[in-house]
C-alpha positions in Angstrom: -0.2 11.3 24.2 -2.8 12.3 21.5 -4.3 10.0 19.7 -2.6 11.5 16.3 0.8 11.4 18.1 0.0 7.8 18.9 -0.8 6.9 15.4 2.3 8.8 14.1 4.0 6.7 16.4 2.6 3.4 15.3 3.1 5.0 11.7 6.9 5.2 12.7 6.8 1.3 13.9 5.4 0.1 11.0 7.6 1.8 8.4 10.1 0.4 10.1 9.1 -3.2 10.0 8.8 -2.5 6.3 12.0 -1.6 6.2 13.4 -4.8 7.9 11.3 -7.1 5.3 12.4 -5.3 2.5 16.0 -5.8 3.8 15.0 -9.6 4.2 13.5 -9.6 0.5 17.0 -7.9 -0.9 19.2 -10.4 0.7 16.9 -13.0 -0.5 17.5 -11.5 -4.0 13.6 -10.9 -4.1 12.8 -14.6 -4.1 11.0 -15.0 -0.7 7.0 -15.2 -1.1 6.5 -15.3 2.7 8.6 -11.9 2.8 6.7 -10.4 0.1 3.3 -11.2 1.7 4.5 -9.8 5.1 5.8 -6.5 3.0 2.1 -6.3 1.6 0.4 -7.1 4.6 2.4 -4.1 6.7 1.8 -1.5 3.3 -2.2 -2.4 3.8 -1.8 -1.7 7.8 0.0 1.1 6.6 -2.6 2.4 4.3 -5.3 2.1 6.8 -3.2 4.0 9.5 -2.5 7.0 7.3 -6.3 7.2 6.3 -7.2 7.1 9.9 -4.5 9.6 11.0 -6.0 12.0 7.8 -9.7 11.7 9.1 -8.8 12.9 12.6 -7.1 16.0 11.1 
């Protein structure tokens, strides 16, 4: 698997985690600071991964 393929696979996994935590927030009526923090952290990680992927093309 190339580095780009690995990054894309990792992006998919992060996206799935983000979806899972957003669903949890929705179930908690958007009132969970820990879930909000986790989503924020995952979005930062995702942004870094996208930037790395774009740099490698």
